[in-house]
C-alpha positions, 0 to 999 in steps of 0.5 A, a space after each residue: 269849876 276846872 276839875 281838880 284832882 288830890 295831887 299825892 306827887 312828891 315834886 313837882 307838887 300842888 300849889 294853893 287854888 287860891 294861888 293858882 287862881 291869882 296866877 290866872 287872873 294876873 296872866 295877860 295883865 299883871 297890876 295894870 300894866 296890860 302886859 303878863 310878869 312873865 313878859 315884865 321887864 326883870 328890870 321894870 319897877 313893877 318887878 322890883 316890887 314884887 321881887 322885893 315883896 318875895 323877898 319881904 314874905 320869906 324872911 317873915 314868915 321863916 324870922 329871918 334875921 337881918 344879917 341873912 341874905 335871902 337869894 332866889 338861884 337857878 338850877 335847883 337844890 342839884 346845883 347848890 350841891 356844888 355851891 355849896 362847897 365851892 363857896 363853903 370850902 376852905 384847905 386844910 378843913 374837911 367838909 361834913 356829911 348826914 346822909 340820910 339818902 339819895 339826896 344826902 348821896 349827889 350833896 356829898 359826890 359834889 362836896 368831893 369834887 372840891 376838898 376832904 369830905 366825912 361821913 361823920 354820920 349815915 342811915 344807909 344801913 337800914 336802907 335810909 329808915 331812920 335819923 342818925 342820933 348823936 351827932 358829932 361835927 369836929 371842931 376843925 371842920 369847914 361846915 356840916 351838913 345834912 338834909 333835912 327831909 328825905 323825900 325818897 325815904 320819909 325821914 324827916 329831921 325834928 330835931 337839928 344837930 349841934 355844931 362847933 360854934 364856928 363850925 356852920 350848920 349847912 340843912 337841904 329843906 327842899 322838901 321841909 322848908 317852912 313844915 314848920 316852925 324853927 330857928 334860922 339862927 342855927 342855921 348859915 346856911 339854908 338852901 330849898 328848890 321852890 316845887 316842894 312846899 312854896 312853889 313852881 320848878 325853876 327857882 331855888 331860894 338860898 338864906 345864908 348868914 352874911 358873915 359866910 360869903 365873903 370865903 369863896 376864893 377870888 377866882 370863883 367863875 362870878 355865878 357861882 359866887 353867893 355874894 354876886 347874887 346878894 350884892 345883887 339882890 338875885 339880879 346880877 343875870 335874869 331872875 327866874 321871874 314866873 316862878 319867882 312870882 309864883 312862889 310870891 302868889 303862894 307865900 301870902 297865900 300862906 300868911 293870910 291863913 297864919 303863916 309857919 305856926 298854922 301850917 304845922 298844927 295843920 302837917 302835925 295833923 294830915 300826917 297823923 291822920 294816915 301815920 294812925 291808919 299806917 299803925 293800927 292796920 295791924 301791918 297791912 299797911 308797913 311805914 317805912 321810916 321807923 315813928 321817930 324819925 317820920 316825915 310830915 312831909 313823905 310818907 312811905 308806906 308798903 302793903 302785902 305784895 307787890 301786886 296789891 300795892 299797884 291795885 291801891 294805887 290803880 284804885 287810889 286814881 279812880 278816886 282821884 288821888 294822884 301821884 301816889 307810887 313810890 319810890 323804885 328805892 322804896 316801892 309800895 307807896 308814898 303820900 306827899 302832904 306839903 303845904 299846899 295839901 288840904 286837911 280834907 284831900 288827906 281825910 280823902 285818901 285816909 278813908 280809903 286806905 281804910 276801905 283798901 284794907 278791909 277789902 283786900 286784908 
């Protein structure tokens, strides 16, 4: 078998091995067509069937009601930073955001091109180490926006903020989509770049409540309208066929292992392994996020010195534990434990961290 390492990169990230093997099997001949899925027309009946299967898996796994549209778009979540205000901003009503890190700040920057923006809560005062509490959005907001998980700083929303009745809650779930069971009805829009938790880079999943599709001004460029993509089932133009196909395979794997309820239990077990090591290390490992805001997906921590951090990353690589260097905003180390990261991989990391502490404290 081809060598496989334990990949803790924050994205593009590790994918389920069964999905990769299935893609390998079908690479040259997809279902007897004599062509790769990469070569099939997006207008063909074979591609259309696969496309519908992918959307059906999303709907089933997340429990998405019928009055929500599922879109497969290009441009990454960063494109949604401006498509959200482009489609939802209402003249005279501010757009309201919670600032919990780098991606929130980028979303806020883009929204300002479309009107007034209110930042109603922020954790920047403590280098984004916590999720703000008692967040209050106004009744007059166009929408309320949060970032569900903060890849760089290792924090995650574990309870959703309340929003006024007529204010839709928008959530960037790029790094925590399907990491736990959620009630989709709490949200007006959910969007997520696929490359962290549901597939490869190249496609963005957008889930939009139907009543929100008609807010967009008529003079908006065609490709920026969710409404157009919804009407054409994300096939208005040539879609990212391969990336959607890979998402379908990853979602099939998730369904086969018990779906989101099952992976949530595994994710909590994986995260507990590493957080327990941090908490029991007598300060040798120091977590960046406050305990009540800790992410299930991205665990960020520091060691006593930058030299020890570099040594830990280097020795981890020798043990085939890859991608553990932290982001420059936090430094230290970061272990990304996305859905496709196996329990075995996390246990191997845990064993290494315990040994490293014993040898270097």
